[in-house]
Biopython code that builds the backbone (N, CA, C, O; Angstrom):
import numpy as np
from Bio.PDB.StructureBuilder import StructureBuilder

atoms = [
    (1, "MET", "N", (23.227, 19.308, -0.992)),
    (1, "MET", "CA", (23.335, 20.387, -0.031)),
    (1, "MET", "C", (23.562, 21.681, -0.791)),
    (1, "MET", "O", (24.438, 21.759, -1.652)),
    (2, "TRP", "N", (22.771, 22.695, -0.469)),
    (2, "TRP", "CA", (22.899, 23.960, -1.178)),
    (2, "TRP", "C", (22.800, 25.080, -0.160)),
    (2, "TRP", "O", (21.826, 25.139, 0.590)),
    (3, "VAL", "N", (23.776, 25.967, -0.114)),
    (3, "VAL", "CA", (23.822, 27.001, 0.912)),
    (3, "VAL", "C", (23.334, 28.363, 0.441)),
    (3, "VAL", "O", (23.108, 29.246, 1.269)),
    (4, "ASP", "N", (23.168, 28.556, -0.834)),
    (4, "ASP", "CA", (22.748, 29.875, -1.332)),
    (4, "ASP", "C", (21.579, 29.743, -2.298)),
    (4, "ASP", "O", (21.732, 29.919, -3.507)),
    (5, "THR", "N", (20.432, 29.436, -1.757)),
    (5, "THR", "CA", (19.249, 29.189, -2.564)),
    (5, "THR", "C", (18.721, 30.451, -3.231)),
    (5, "THR", "O", (18.266, 30.382, -4.373)),
    (6, "TRP", "N", (18.762, 31.575, -2.578)),
    (6, "TRP", "CA", (18.242, 32.844, -3.072)),
    (6, "TRP", "C", (16.814, 32.683, -3.578)),
    (6, "TRP", "O", (16.549, 32.914, -4.757)),
    (7, "PRO", "N", (15.884, 32.287, -2.697)),
    (7, "PRO", "CA", (14.512, 32.036, -3.123)),
    (7, "PRO", "C", (13.790, 33.287, -3.597)),
    (7, "PRO", "O", (14.066, 34.397, -3.143)),
    (8, "ASP", "N", (12.872, 33.084, -4.506)),
    (8, "ASP", "CA", (12.057, 34.141, -5.078)),
    (8, "ASP", "C", (10.623, 33.631, -5.122)),
    (8, "ASP", "O", (10.396, 32.473, -5.473)),
    (9, "THR", "N", (9.661, 34.459, -4.778)),
    (9, "THR", "CA", (8.266, 34.005, -4.749)),
    (9, "THR", "C", (7.758, 33.578, -6.122)),
    (9, "THR", "O", (6.773, 32.844, -6.211)),
    (10, "ASN", "N", (8.406, 34.020, -7.183)),
    (10, "ASN", "CA", (8.002, 33.639, -8.543)),
    (10, "ASN", "C", (8.729, 32.402, -9.043)),
    (10, "ASN", "O", (8.512, 31.975, -10.177)),
    (11, "SER", "N", (9.571, 31.831, -8.230)),
    (11, "SER", "CA", (10.395, 30.697, -8.636)),
    (11, "SER", "C", (9.567, 29.425, -8.784)),
    (11, "SER", "O", (8.989, 28.955, -7.804)),
    (12, "PRO", "N", (9.498, 28.859, -9.989)),
    (12, "PRO", "CA", (8.766, 27.606, -10.173)),
    (12, "PRO", "C", (9.607, 26.417, -9.722)),
    (12, "PRO", "O", (10.831, 26.520, -9.643)),
    (13, "PRO", "N", (8.962, 25.289, -9.424)),
    (13, "PRO", "CA", (9.722, 24.080, -9.088)),
    (13, "PRO", "C", (10.365, 23.479, -10.335)),
    (13, "PRO", "O", (9.959, 23.755, -11.464)),
    (14, "CYS", "N", (11.356, 22.668, -10.103)),
    (14, "CYS", "CA", (12.005, 21.953, -11.192)),
    (14, "CYS", "C", (11.225, 20.665, -11.452)),
    (14, "CYS", "O", (10.888, 19.966, -10.496)),
    (15, "PRO", "N", (10.929, 20.327, -12.692)),
    (15, "PRO", "CA", (10.209, 19.082, -12.973)),
    (15, "PRO", "C", (11.040, 17.828, -12.695)),
    (15, "PRO", "O", (10.485, 16.735, -12.583)),
    (16, "ASN", "N", (12.354, 17.972, -12.585)),
    (16, "ASN", "CA", (13.219, 16.829, -12.293)),
    (16, "ASN", "C", (13.364, 16.700, -10.783)),
    (16, "ASN", "O", (14.236, 17.335, -10.188)),
    (17, "LEU", "N", (12.513, 15.880, -10.155)),
    (17, "LEU", "CA", (12.533, 15.729, -8.705)),
    (17, "LEU", "C", (13.605, 14.755, -8.221)),
    (17, "LEU", "O", (13.694, 14.475, -7.025)),
    (18, "SER", "N", (14.409, 14.243, -9.133)),
    (18, "SER", "CA", (15.460, 13.307, -8.727)),
    (18, "SER", "C", (16.792, 13.994, -8.488)),
    (18, "SER", "O", (17.693, 13.402, -7.894)),
    (19, "GLY", "N", (16.930, 15.214, -8.934)),
    (19, "GLY", "CA", (18.215, 15.854, -8.727)),
    (19, "GLY", "C", (18.222, 17.331, -8.987)),
    (19, "GLY", "O", (19.239, 17.989, -8.770)),
    (20, "GLY", "N", (17.122, 17.871, -9.444)),
    (20, "GLY", "CA", (17.062, 19.307, -9.695)),
    (20, "GLY", "C", (18.122, 19.761, -10.663)),
    (20, "GLY", "O", (19.287, 19.884, -10.286)),
    (21, "THR", "N", (17.754, 20.011, -11.885)),
    (21, "THR", "CA", (18.737, 20.418, -12.887)),
    (21, "THR", "C", (18.687, 21.900, -13.169)),
    (21, "THR", "O", (19.527, 22.419, -13.904)),
    (22, "TRP", "N", (17.716, 22.591, -12.599)),
    (22, "TRP", "CA", (17.638, 24.028, -12.797)),
    (22, "TRP", "C", (18.532, 24.705, -11.771)),
    (22, "TRP", "O", (18.776, 24.159, -10.695)),
    (23, "HIS", "N", (19.002, 25.851, -12.093)),
    (23, "HIS", "CA", (19.901, 26.552, -11.188)),
    (23, "HIS", "C", (19.326, 27.887, -10.760)),
    (23, "HIS", "O", (20.032, 28.894, -10.713)),
    (24, "THR", "N", (18.035, 27.888, -10.449)),
    (24, "THR", "CA", (17.401, 29.109, -9.982)),
    (24, "THR", "C", (16.616, 28.841, -8.711)),
    (24, "THR", "O", (15.816, 27.906, -8.657)),
    (25, "ALA", "N", (16.832, 29.627, -7.727)),
    (25, "ALA", "CA", (16.054, 29.689, -6.493)),
    (25, "ALA", "C", (15.639, 28.332, -5.939)),
    (25, "ALA", "O", (16.479, 27.447, -5.782)),
    (26, "LEU", "N", (14.350, 28.159, -5.641)),
    (26, "LEU", "CA", (13.885, 26.950, -4.969)),
    (26, "LEU", "C", (14.003, 25.700, -5.837)),
    (26, "LEU", "O", (13.995, 24.589, -5.306)),
    (27, "ALA", "N", (14.109, 25.848, -7.121)),
    (27, "ALA", "CA", (14.308, 24.685, -7.998)),
    (27, "ALA", "C", (15.635, 23.992, -7.697)),
    (27, "ALA", "O", (15.814, 22.825, -8.045)),
    (28, "ARG", "N", (16.554, 24.688, -7.062)),
    (28, "ARG", "CA", (17.841, 24.084, -6.687)),
    (28, "ARG", "C", (17.684, 23.002, -5.624)),
    (28, "ARG", "O", (18.500, 22.085, -5.537)),
    (29, "ILE", "N", (16.625, 23.114, -4.811)),
    (29, "ILE", "CA", (16.519, 22.216, -3.661)),
    (29, "ILE", "C", (15.267, 21.351, -3.655)),
    (29, "ILE", "O", (15.070, 20.587, -2.710)),
    (30, "ASP", "N", (14.408, 21.442, -4.677)),
    (30, "ASP", "CA", (13.190, 20.623, -4.663)),
    (30, "ASP", "C", (13.487, 19.214, -5.185)),
    (30, "ASP", "O", (13.069, 18.828, -6.276)),
    (31, "ILE", "N", (14.215, 18.473, -4.372)),
    (31, "ILE", "CA", (14.646, 17.115, -4.694)),
    (31, "ILE", "C", (13.903, 16.158, -3.769)),
    (31, "ILE", "O", (14.003, 16.269, -2.547)),
    (32, "ALA", "N", (13.168, 15.229, -4.341)),
    (32, "ALA", "CA", (12.350, 14.302, -3.539)),
    (32, "ALA", "C", (13.235, 13.233, -2.896)),
    (32, "ALA", "O", (13.310, 12.105, -3.384)),
    (33, "ARG", "N", (13.902, 13.594, -1.801)),
    (33, "ARG", "CA", (14.799, 12.673, -1.106)),
    (33, "ARG", "C", (14.115, 11.895, 0.000)),
    (33, "ARG", "O", (14.477, 10.751, 0.273)),
    (34, "HIS", "N", (13.120, 12.512, 0.645)),
    (34, "HIS", "CA", (12.504, 11.928, 1.827)),
    (34, "HIS", "C", (10.988, 12.001, 1.704)),
    (34, "HIS", "O", (10.461, 12.480, 0.700)),
    (35, "GLY", "N", (10.297, 11.527, 2.720)),
    (35, "GLY", "CA", (8.850, 11.593, 2.738)),
    (35, "GLY", "C", (8.210, 10.625, 1.753)),
    (35, "GLY", "O", (8.856, 9.688, 1.284)),
    (36, "LYS", "N", (6.954, 10.852, 1.446)),
    (36, "LYS", "CA", (6.232, 10.005, 0.497)),
    (36, "LYS", "C", (6.610, 10.419, -0.908)),
    (36, "LYS", "O", (6.176, 11.454, -1.414)),
    (37, "ARG", "N", (7.425, 9.590, -1.521)),
    (37, "ARG", "CA", (7.892, 9.896, -2.875)),
    (37, "ARG", "C", (7.728, 8.665, -3.745)),
    (37, "ARG", "O", (7.783, 7.542, -3.243)),
    (38, "PRO", "N", (7.531, 8.854, -5.021)),
    (38, "PRO", "CA", (7.398, 7.702, -5.912)),
    (38, "PRO", "C", (8.746, 7.034, -6.141)),
    (38, "PRO", "O", (9.800, 7.648, -5.972)),
    (39, "ASN", "N", (8.692, 5.786, -6.523)),
    (39, "ASN", "CA", (9.914, 5.052, -6.847)),
    (39, "ASN", "C", (9.720, 4.443, -8.229)),
    (39, "ASN", "O", (8.866, 3.571, -8.388)),
    (40, "PRO", "N", (10.469, 4.862, -9.217)),
    (40, "PRO", "CA", (11.571, 5.832, -9.173)),
    (40, "PRO", "C", (11.046, 7.265, -9.097)),
    (40, "PRO", "O", (9.905, 7.549, -9.458)),
    (41, "VAL", "N", (11.900, 8.145, -8.623)),
    (41, "VAL", "CA", (11.557, 9.562, -8.536)),
    (41, "VAL", "C", (11.492, 10.118, -9.959)),
    (41, "VAL", "O", (12.415, 9.899, -10.744)),
    (42, "PRO", "N", (10.419, 10.834, -10.305)),
    (42, "PRO", "CA", (10.252, 11.318, -11.678)),
    (42, "PRO", "C", (11.265, 12.384, -12.078)),
    (42, "PRO", "O", (11.677, 13.217, -11.271)),
    (43, "THR", "N", (11.647, 12.331, -13.333)),
    (43, "THR", "CA", (12.551, 13.338, -13.884)),
    (43, "THR", "C", (11.806, 14.310, -14.791)),
    (43, "THR", "O", (12.395, 15.265, -15.299)),
    (44, "ALA", "N", (10.518, 14.072, -14.996)),
    (44, "ALA", "CA", (9.686, 14.971, -15.799)),
    (44, "ALA", "C", (8.318, 15.091, -15.127)),
    (44, "ALA", "O", (7.297, 14.715, -15.701)),
    (45, "PHE", "N", (8.314, 15.618, -13.910)),
    (45, "PHE", "CA", (7.091, 15.722, -13.125)),
    (45, "PHE", "C", (6.282, 16.935, -13.581)),
    (45, "PHE", "O", (6.844, 18.012, -13.777)),
    (46, "PRO", "N", (4.967, 16.771, -13.752)),
    (46, "PRO", "CA", (4.141, 17.931, -14.119)),
    (46, "PRO", "C", (4.022, 18.878, -12.918)),
    (46, "PRO", "O", (3.359, 18.550, -11.933)),
    (47, "THR", "N", (4.647, 20.024, -12.996)),
    (47, "THR", "CA", (4.742, 20.923, -11.842)),
    (47, "THR", "C", (3.415, 21.596, -11.494)),
    (47, "THR", "O", (3.330, 22.309, -10.494)),
    (48, "SER", "N", (2.390, 21.380, -12.298)),
    (48, "SER", "CA", (1.070, 21.891, -11.939)),
    (48, "SER", "C", (0.418, 21.008, -10.877)),
    (48, "SER", "O", (-0.557, 21.420, -10.249)),
    (49, "GLN", "N", (0.940, 19.805, -10.670)),
    (49, "GLN", "CA", (0.436, 18.902, -9.638)),
    (49, "GLN", "C", (1.136, 19.185, -8.311)),
    (49, "GLN", "O", (2.163, 19.862, -8.268)),
    (50, "ARG", "N", (0.561, 18.654, -7.230)),
    (50, "ARG", "CA", (1.164, 18.780, -5.902)),
    (50, "ARG", "C", (2.499, 18.040, -5.911)),
    (50, "ARG", "O", (2.568, 16.890, -6.343)),
    (51, "LEU", "N", (3.555, 18.693, -5.439)),
    (51, "LEU", "CA", (4.888, 18.095, -5.436)),
    (51, "LEU", "C", (4.974, 16.970, -4.413)),
    (51, "LEU", "O", (4.402, 17.064, -3.328)),
    (52, "LEU", "N", (5.675, 15.928, -4.754)),
    (52, "LEU", "CA", (5.840, 14.762, -3.898)),
    (52, "LEU", "C", (7.193, 14.784, -3.223)),
    (52, "LEU", "O", (8.150, 15.347, -3.754)),
    (53, "GLY", "N", (7.275, 14.171, -2.051)),
    (53, "GLY", "CA", (8.553, 14.036, -1.363)),
    (53, "GLY", "C", (8.861, 15.203, -0.454)),
    (53, "GLY", "O", (8.066, 16.131, -0.310)),
    (54, "ALA", "N", (10.040, 15.137, 0.160)),
    (54, "ALA", "CA", (10.459, 16.141, 1.134)),
    (54, "ALA", "C", (11.974, 16.250, 1.152)),
    (54, "ALA", "O", (12.680, 15.395, 0.616)),
    (55, "ILE", "N", (12.458, 17.304, 1.770)),
    (55, "ILE", "CA", (13.888, 17.476, 2.014)),
    (55, "ILE", "C", (14.082, 17.719, 3.504)),
    (55, "ILE", "O", (13.134, 18.072, 4.205)),
    (56, "ASN", "N", (15.283, 17.534, 3.980)),
    (56, "ASN", "CA", (15.641, 17.925, 5.341)),
    (56, "ASN", "C", (16.270, 19.303, 5.252)),
    (56, "ASN", "O", (17.120, 19.553, 4.398)),
    (57, "ALA", "N", (15.849, 20.196, 6.139)),
    (57, "ALA", "CA", (16.357, 21.563, 6.114)),
    (57, "ALA", "C", (16.900, 21.939, 7.485)),
    (57, "ALA", "O", (16.345, 21.557, 8.515)),
    (58, "ALA", "N", (17.987, 22.690, 7.483)),
    (58, "ALA", "CA", (18.566, 23.222, 8.714)),
    (58, "ALA", "C", (18.272, 24.717, 8.741)),
    (58, "ALA", "O", (18.396, 25.399, 7.724)),
    (59, "PHE", "N", (17.883, 25.221, 9.907)),
    (59, "PHE", "CA", (17.478, 26.602, 10.052)),
    (59, "PHE", "C", (18.481, 27.384, 10.902)),
    (59, "PHE", "O", (19.283, 26.808, 11.637)),
    (60, "TYR", "N", (18.415, 28.686, 10.784)),
    (60, "TYR", "CA", (19.347, 29.574, 11.468)),
    (60, "TYR", "C", (19.317, 29.404, 12.989)),
    (60, "TYR", "O", (20.338, 29.585, 13.651)),
    (61, "ASP", "N", (18.158, 29.060, 13.543)),
    (61, "ASP", "CA", (18.060, 28.885, 14.988)),
    (61, "ASP", "C", (18.568, 27.515, 15.450)),
    (61, "ASP", "O", (18.382, 27.133, 16.605)),
    (62, "ARG", "N", (19.195, 26.799, 14.555)),
    (62, "ARG", "CA", (19.861, 25.516, 14.795)),
    (62, "ARG", "C", (18.921, 24.314, 14.869)),
    (62, "ARG", "O", (19.357, 23.235, 15.270)),
    (63, "HIS", "N", (17.662, 24.458, 14.503)),
    (63, "HIS", "CA", (16.808, 23.276, 14.448)),
    (63, "HIS", "C", (16.783, 22.767, 13.015)),
    (63, "HIS", "O", (17.115, 23.497, 12.081)),
    (64, "SER", "N", (16.397, 21.547, 12.853)),
    (64, "SER", "CA", (16.235, 20.982, 11.508)),
    (64, "SER", "C", (14.861, 20.341, 11.436)),
    (64, "SER", "O", (14.273, 19.982, 12.456)),
    (65, "ALA", "N", (14.359, 20.203, 10.215)),
    (65, "ALA", "CA", (13.024, 19.640, 10.025)),
    (65, "ALA", "C", (12.906, 19.060, 8.633)),
    (65, "ALA", "O", (13.611, 19.466, 7.710)),
    (66, "SER", "N", (12.012, 18.113, 8.499)),
    (66, "SER", "CA", (11.656, 17.583, 7.193)),
    (66, "SER", "C", (10.579, 18.499, 6.621)),
    (66, "SER", "O", (9.552, 18.734, 7.258)),
    (67, "ILE", "N", (10.817, 19.010, 5.425)),
    (67, "ILE", "CA", (9.899, 19.948, 4.786)),
    (67, "ILE", "C", (9.392, 19.323, 3.492)),
    (67, "ILE", "O", (10.181, 18.948, 2.625)),
    (68, "GLY", "N", (8.084, 19.213, 3.368)),
    (68, "GLY", "CA", (7.495, 18.728, 2.118)),
    (68, "GLY", "C", (7.836, 19.686, 0.993)),
    (68, "GLY", "O", (7.847, 20.901, 1.191)),
    (69, "LEU", "N", (8.116, 19.148, -0.191)),
    (69, "LEU", "CA", (8.492, 20.015, -1.314)),
    (69, "LEU", "C", (7.430, 21.067, -1.591)),
    (69, "LEU", "O", (7.755, 22.212, -1.904)),
    (70, "GLU", "N", (6.170, 20.688, -1.477)),
    (70, "GLU", "CA", (5.087, 21.644, -1.715)),
    (70, "GLU", "C", (5.121, 22.782, -0.699)),
    (70, "GLU", "O", (4.672, 23.889, -0.997)),
    (71, "ASP", "N", (5.645, 22.525, 0.491)),
    (71, "ASP", "CA", (5.675, 23.522, 1.561)),
    (71, "ASP", "C", (6.867, 24.474, 1.487)),
    (71, "ASP", "O", (6.946, 25.408, 2.285)),
    (72, "LEU", "N", (7.780, 24.269, 0.567)),
    (72, "LEU", "CA", (8.939, 25.154, 0.463)),
    (72, "LEU", "C", (8.521, 26.604, 0.236)),
    (72, "LEU", "O", (9.196, 27.521, 0.703)),
    (73, "TRP", "N", (7.424, 26.821, -0.472)),
    (73, "TRP", "CA", (6.970, 28.175, -0.778)),
    (73, "TRP", "C", (6.241, 28.809, 0.396)),
    (73, "TRP", "O", (5.953, 30.005, 0.361)),
    (74, "THR", "N", (5.929, 28.029, 1.448)),
    (74, "THR", "CA", (5.218, 28.582, 2.607)),
    (74, "THR", "C", (6.172, 29.019, 3.715)),
    (74, "THR", "O", (5.743, 29.641, 4.687)),
    (75, "LEU", "N", (7.450, 28.705, 3.583)),
    (75, "LEU", "CA", (8.438, 29.150, 4.573)),
    (75, "LEU", "C", (8.743, 30.625, 4.351)),
    (75, "LEU", "O", (8.659, 31.117, 3.225)),
    (76, "TYR", "N", (9.094, 31.322, 5.407)),
    (76, "TYR", "CA", (9.477, 32.729, 5.284)),
    (76, "TYR", "C", (10.989, 32.804, 5.115)),
    (76, "TYR", "O", (11.736, 32.775, 6.093)),
    (77, "TRP", "N", (11.429, 32.900, 3.871)),
    (77, "TRP", "CA", (12.839, 32.823, 3.517)),
    (77, "TRP", "C", (13.602, 34.097, 3.851)),
    (77, "TRP", "O", (14.806, 34.043, 4.100)),
    (78, "HIS", "N", (12.937, 35.223, 3.862)),
    (78, "HIS", "CA", (13.574, 36.495, 4.198)),
    (78, "HIS", "C", (12.489, 37.487, 4.602)),
    (78, "HIS", "O", (11.301, 37.192, 4.479)),
    (79, "ASN", "N", (12.888, 38.652, 5.081)),
    (79, "ASN", "CA", (11.950, 39.630, 5.641)),
    (79, "ASN", "C", (10.875, 40.082, 4.670)),
    (79, "ASN", "O", (9.754, 40.359, 5.095)),
    (80, "SER", "N", (11.171, 40.164, 3.404)),
    (80, "SER", "CA", (10.179, 40.647, 2.439)),
    (80, "SER", "C", (9.430, 39.513, 1.736)),
    (80, "SER", "O", (8.709, 39.763, 0.770)),
    (81, "TRP", "N", (9.588, 38.276, 2.202)),
    (81, "TRP", "CA", (8.941, 37.127, 1.576)),
    (81, "TRP", "C", (7.424, 37.223, 1.704)),
    (81, "TRP", "O", (6.902, 37.487, 2.787)),
    (82, "GLN", "N", (6.734, 37.013, 0.614)),
    (82, "GLN", "CA", (5.275, 36.932, 0.592)),
    (82, "GLN", "C", (4.915, 35.556, 0.072)),
    (82, "GLN", "O", (5.309, 35.191, -1.035)),
    (83, "VAL", "N", (4.174, 34.788, 0.851)),
    (83, "VAL", "CA", (3.799, 33.433, 0.438)),
    (83, "VAL", "C", (2.946, 33.539, -0.820)),
    (83, "VAL", "O", (1.891, 34.173, -0.796)),
    (84, "PRO", "N", (3.392, 32.921, -1.930)),
    (84, "PRO", "CA", (2.624, 33.007, -3.170)),
    (84, "PRO", "C", (1.382, 32.121, -3.118)),
    (84, "PRO", "O", (1.407, 31.025, -2.558)),
    (85, "SER", "N", (0.318, 32.606, -3.700)),
    (85, "SER", "CA", (-0.904, 31.824, -3.785)),
    (85, "SER", "C", (-1.502, 32.063, -5.165)),
    (85, "SER", "O", (-1.958, 33.168, -5.456)),
    (86, "PRO", "N", (-1.506, 31.078, -5.988)),
    (86, "PRO", "CA", (-0.995, 29.721, -5.782)),
    (86, "PRO", "C", (0.511, 29.659, -5.992)),
    (86, "PRO", "O", (1.145, 30.633, -6.397)),
    (87, "ARG", "N", (1.073, 28.466, -5.700)),
    (87, "ARG", "CA", (2.508, 28.248, -5.914)),
    (87, "ARG", "C", (2.822, 28.388, -7.401)),
    (87, "ARG", "O", (2.040, 27.942, -8.240)),
    (88, "PRO", "N", (3.959, 29.004, -7.740)),
    (88, "PRO", "CA", (4.342, 29.096, -9.154)),
    (88, "PRO", "C", (4.446, 27.708, -9.787)),
    (88, "PRO", "O", (4.812, 26.735, -9.127)),
    (89, "GLN", "N", (4.121, 27.638, -11.058)),
    (89, "GLN", "CA", (4.178, 26.369, -11.782)),
    (89, "GLN", "C", (5.171, 26.471, -12.885)),
    (89, "GLN", "O", (5.376, 25.506, -13.622)),
]
sb = StructureBuilder()
sb.init_structure("model")
sb.init_model(0)
sb.init_chain("A")
sb.init_seg("    ")
for serial, (resi, resn, name, xyz) in enumerate(atoms, 1):
    if name == "N":
        sb.init_residue(resn, " ", resi, " ")
    sb.init_atom(name, np.array(xyz, "f"), 0.0, 1.0, " ", f" {name:<3s}", serial, name[0])
structure = sb.get_structure()
C-alpha cells in the first residue's frame, strides 16, 4: 500500500515486479499482485515488454478497480498529466 506515489509521465516501471524496489513515482506500485501474472513473478523483467499483472487501486471518488500494470500510465493522476506515448522504459 502506497499513499504518495507522486507519478511522473517520465517515470519508468521497476523491473522487479514482485515487490518494486525503486522508490520513484509509478515504480513504487507496479507490483504484479493480481491479474494474469507469471508464477513466480519476475524480479528482473525487461521493461521494454508489456507489463504483466495488475494492482487494486482506490480512487478519490471512493470506487476501486483492478488496474493492469501497463495501464498505470493511462490514468489521469493529476490535472497536468499527459498520457505518455510510448510508455517510459
